matplotlib code that plots the C-alpha trace (Angstrom):
import matplotlib.pyplot as plt

x = [11.2, 13.4, 16.4, 18.6, 20.3, 19.3, 20.6, 18.7, 18.2, 17.8, 21.1, 23.2, 24.6, 24.0, 21.2, 19.5, 16.1, 13.9, 10.6, 7.8, 5.1, 1.6, -1.4, -2.2, 1.4, 2.4, 5.9, 6.1, 9.4, 10.5, 13.4, 14.0, 16.2, 16.9, 16.2, 13.5, 9.8, 8.6, 6.9, 5.4, 5.0, 2.2, 2.5, -0.2, -0.7, 2.3, 4.8, 7.1, 10.0, 12.3, 10.2, 7.9, 7.8, 8.6, 12.4, 13.2, 10.7, 12.2, 15.6, 14.2, 12.4, 15.2, 16.7, 13.6, 12.1, 12.8, 11.2, 9.7, 9.1, 7.7, 6.5, 2.8, 1.7, 2.2, 5.0, 8.7, 9.9, 6.6, 4.4, 0.9, -1.3, -4.6, -7.4, -6.8, -8.8, -8.3, -8.3, -5.1, -3.3, -4.6, -3.0, 0.2, 0.4, -0.4, 2.5, 4.8, 3.5, 4.4, 7.9, 8.2, 7.5, 3.7, 2.8, 3.7, 2.9, 1.5, 1.6, -0.3, -0.5, -3.2, -4.8, -2.2, -3.9, -7.2, -5.5, -3.9, -7.4, -8.8, -6.0, -6.7, -10.5, -9.8, -8.2, -4.6, -2.2, -1.5, -0.5, -0.9, -2.2, -1.3, -3.0, -2.2, -4.9, -6.9, -8.7, -12.3, -15.0, -17.0, -17.6, -19.4, -16.3, -13.3, -12.4, -14.3, -13.2, -15.5, -18.0, -16.7, -13.0, -12.4, -13.9, -12.1, -8.7, -9.3, -10.1, -7.0, -4.8, -6.5, -5.6, -2.0, -2.4, -0.3, 0.6, -3.0, -4.0, -1.5, -2.8, -6.4, -5.5, -3.7, -6.0, -9.5, -9.2, -6.8, -7.4, -3.8, -3.8, -3.2, -0.1, 1.5, 0.8, 2.2, 5.4, 5.8, 5.8, 9.0, 11.0, 12.5, 9.9, 7.2, 8.8, 8.6, 5.0, 4.0, 5.8, 3.3, 0.3, -1.4, -1.8, -3.9, -7.1, -6.0, -5.9, -9.3, -10.7, -9.4, -11.1, -14.4, -16.2, -14.3, -17.0, -16.0, -16.1, -17.9, -18.5, -15.0, -13.6, -15.8, -14.6, -10.9, -10.0, -6.3, -5.0, -5.0, -3.5, -5.2, -3.2, -3.3, -1.8, -3.5, -2.4, -4.0, -7.1, -10.2, -11.7, -8.7, -8.8, -12.5, -11.8, -9.2, -11.4, -14.4, -12.4, -10.9, -14.5, -15.5, -12.5, -12.6, -9.5, -8.3, -6.3, -6.2, -3.1, -3.2, 0.4, 1.1, 2.2, 1.9, 0.1, -0.7, 3.0, 4.0, 7.6, 9.4, 10.7, 7.1, 5.4, 8.5, 8.6, 4.8, 5.0, 7.9, 6.0, 2.7, 4.2, 6.5, 3.7]
y = [5.9, 2.8, 2.5, -0.4, -1.9, -4.6, -6.1, -5.1, -7.8, -5.3, -3.3, -6.0, -3.4, -2.3, 0.2, 2.0, 0.7, 3.0, 2.4, 4.8, 4.0, 4.1, 5.3, 1.8, 1.1, -0.9, -0.3, 0.5, 0.0, 2.6, 4.2, 7.4, 8.4, 11.5, 15.2, 17.7, 17.7, 14.5, 11.8, 8.6, 5.5, 3.1, -0.5, -2.8, -6.4, -8.6, -5.8, -4.0, -1.6, -4.4, -6.2, -4.9, -1.7, 0.8, 0.2, 1.1, 3.9, 5.4, 5.4, 7.2, 9.8, 10.4, 13.1, 15.2, 14.3, 12.9, 9.5, 7.4, 3.7, 1.5, -2.0, -2.0, -3.6, -7.3, -7.3, -7.8, -5.6, -3.9, -5.1, -6.6, -5.7, -7.5, -7.1, -5.7, -2.7, -0.6, 2.5, 1.4, 1.5, 5.0, 5.8, 4.2, 6.7, 9.5, 8.4, 8.6, 12.0, 13.2, 11.8, 13.6, 16.9, 17.1, 17.1, 15.0, 14.0, 10.5, 8.0, 4.7, 1.8, -0.9, -1.6, 0.9, 3.5, 2.6, 3.0, 6.3, 7.5, 6.6, 8.5, 11.6, 11.3, 11.0, 14.5, 13.6, 16.4, 15.1, 18.0, 16.2, 12.7, 10.3, 7.0, 4.2, 1.7, 1.1, -2.1, -1.0, -3.0, -0.5, -2.4, -5.5, -6.2, -8.2, -10.4, -9.9, -11.1, -13.5, -11.9, -14.1, -13.2, -12.1, -15.1, -17.4, -15.8, -15.7, -19.4, -20.3, -18.2, -19.7, -23.1, -21.9, -22.7, -19.7, -20.9, -21.7, -18.2, -16.6, -18.8, -17.9, -14.2, -14.4, -16.7, -16.0, -12.4, -10.9, -13.2, -14.3, -17.4, -20.6, -21.5, -18.2, -18.7, -22.3, -20.9, -18.4, -21.2, -22.5, -19.4, -17.9, -15.1, -17.6, -17.8, -14.0, -14.0, -16.8, -14.9, -12.1, -14.1, -13.5, -9.8, -10.5, -10.2, -6.7, -5.5, -7.0, -5.3, -2.0, -2.5, -3.1, -5.2, -3.7, -1.1, 2.5, 4.5, 7.5, 9.5, 9.0, 10.1, 13.1, 14.2, 14.5, 18.1, 18.0, 18.0, 14.5, 12.5, 9.3, 7.2, 3.8, 1.8, 1.6, -2.1, -3.0, -5.2, -3.4, -3.4, -1.5, 1.0, 1.6, 2.0, 4.6, 6.7, 6.5, 7.5, 10.5, 11.7, 11.6, 13.2, 17.0, 18.8, 15.6, 14.9, 11.7, 10.2, 6.9, 5.7, 4.3, 0.7, 0.2, -2.5, -2.9, -3.6, -0.1, 0.7, 3.3, 4.8, 5.4, 6.6, 8.3, 11.3, 11.7, 11.9, 14.3, 16.6, 16.4, 16.9, 19.8, 21.7]
z = [19.2, 19.2, 17.0, 16.0, 13.1, 10.6, 7.4, 4.3, 1.8, -1.0, -0.4, 1.3, 3.7, 7.3, 7.5, 10.4, 11.4, 13.5, 15.2, 16.2, 18.7, 17.2, 19.3, 20.6, 21.6, 18.5, 17.3, 13.6, 11.8, 9.3, 7.6, 5.8, 3.0, 0.9, 1.6, 1.1, 2.1, 3.7, 1.6, 3.1, 0.9, 1.8, 0.5, -0.7, 0.2, 1.1, 0.5, 2.9, 3.0, 2.0, -0.5, -3.3, -5.4, -2.7, -2.1, -5.7, -5.8, -2.6, -4.1, -7.2, -5.1, -2.6, -4.7, -4.3, -1.0, 2.5, 1.8, 4.6, 3.9, 6.6, 7.5, 7.9, 11.1, 11.3, 8.7, 9.3, 12.2, 13.0, 15.8, 15.4, 18.4, 18.5, 17.7, 14.3, 13.0, 9.9, 12.1, 13.8, 10.4, 9.9, 13.3, 12.1, 9.3, 11.7, 13.9, 10.9, 9.9, 13.4, 13.1, 9.7, 11.4, 11.6, 7.9, 4.9, 1.3, 1.1, -1.8, -1.6, -4.0, -4.4, -0.9, 0.4, -1.8, -0.1, 3.3, 2.3, 1.1, 4.5, 6.3, 4.3, 4.9, 8.6, 8.6, 9.0, 8.0, 4.5, 2.4, -1.0, -1.7, -4.6, -5.2, -7.6, -8.5, -5.3, -6.3, -5.8, -7.6, -9.7, -13.0, -14.2, -16.4, -15.5, -12.6, -9.3, -5.8, -4.1, -1.7, 1.2, 0.6, 4.1, 6.0, 3.6, 4.2, 8.0, 8.0, 6.1, 8.4, 11.5, 10.1, 9.5, 5.8, 4.8, 1.4, 0.6, 1.8, -0.6, -3.4, -2.7, -2.6, -5.9, -7.8, -6.4, -5.2, -7.7, -10.6, -11.4, -13.6, -11.7, -13.7, -12.9, -9.2, -9.4, -10.9, -8.1, -5.6, -7.1, -6.4, -3.2, -3.4, -2.1, 1.3, 1.7, 0.6, 3.1, 5.9, 5.8, 4.7, 8.0, 7.1, 4.0, 5.9, 7.0, 3.4, 2.7, 5.8, 4.6, 1.2, 3.1, 0.5, -2.4, -3.1, -4.0, -0.8, -2.3, 0.9, 2.1, -1.2, -1.3, 2.1, 0.9, 0.8, -0.2, -3.7, -5.0, -7.9, -8.9, -11.4, -13.1, -16.0, -19.4, -19.5, -16.1, -15.6, -16.9, -13.4, -12.0, -14.9, -14.2, -10.4, -11.0, -13.3, -11.1, -8.0, -9.8, -10.6, -6.9, -5.1, -5.2, -6.5, -8.2, -11.3, -13.2, -15.0, -16.9, -17.5, -20.9, -21.0, -17.2, -15.2, -11.5, -11.0, -12.0, -12.7, -10.5, -13.7, -14.9, -11.7, -10.1, -12.5, -12.2, -8.4, -8.5, -10.8, -8.8, -5.4, -6.6, -8.2]

ax = plt.figure().add_subplot(projection="3d")
ax.plot(x, y, z, "-o")
ax.set_aspect("equal")
plt.show()
């Protein structure tokens, strides 16, 4: 492991940054907070331990668990060894589990939920698994990502059109209204999004065509929570419910008033209850 110090833009104070070496030699930056049994949080697209839903959620959960947040490979302080493969990100989670003592709870959101599901299916020592709205396409209703999403993103990144890649991801893949995306370009957040735009193809690779990975889900043997928001896009709600039907030993929770951008005050108590059972 490699340790150092960085300034966190969420706490405005000096914090300790630690790195663990993944199986292929890539350094993965992480930090831990709290006390109790270890819990690893796995981000979705464009997010990191300094940006997105996990920083606030980690603070909420720190009273109950030793919480690990990390920069997925290619983001912020983590390395980005080429060529990319989704299996390498599973190995990153395995490295964090080893740092945590050899076993851990895992919670993943969005494409991070798909990654966490893959990690559990690959036999990592995940003692309990919680997933929030992995964006699998299981319904004819709602917005659907283009079939050529991955090559389109790769082309934009190759041309160093980072802003266009983020716009394509948000408008065409996710289905965010163009006006909302335009408004986002006017705020400081846009710079952060462009900084990690090159990792967007990684998330689409993990989703592997957006189809429900039935055999992978069936192979999960640990107790699993699948949750979603009752105000989310209909496609996401269908995905959550279909996935919960496939995973053995699984419980489903739909959170009232929540969307894909779930509040830590809504999901936090659900996770505490589930992992402490």
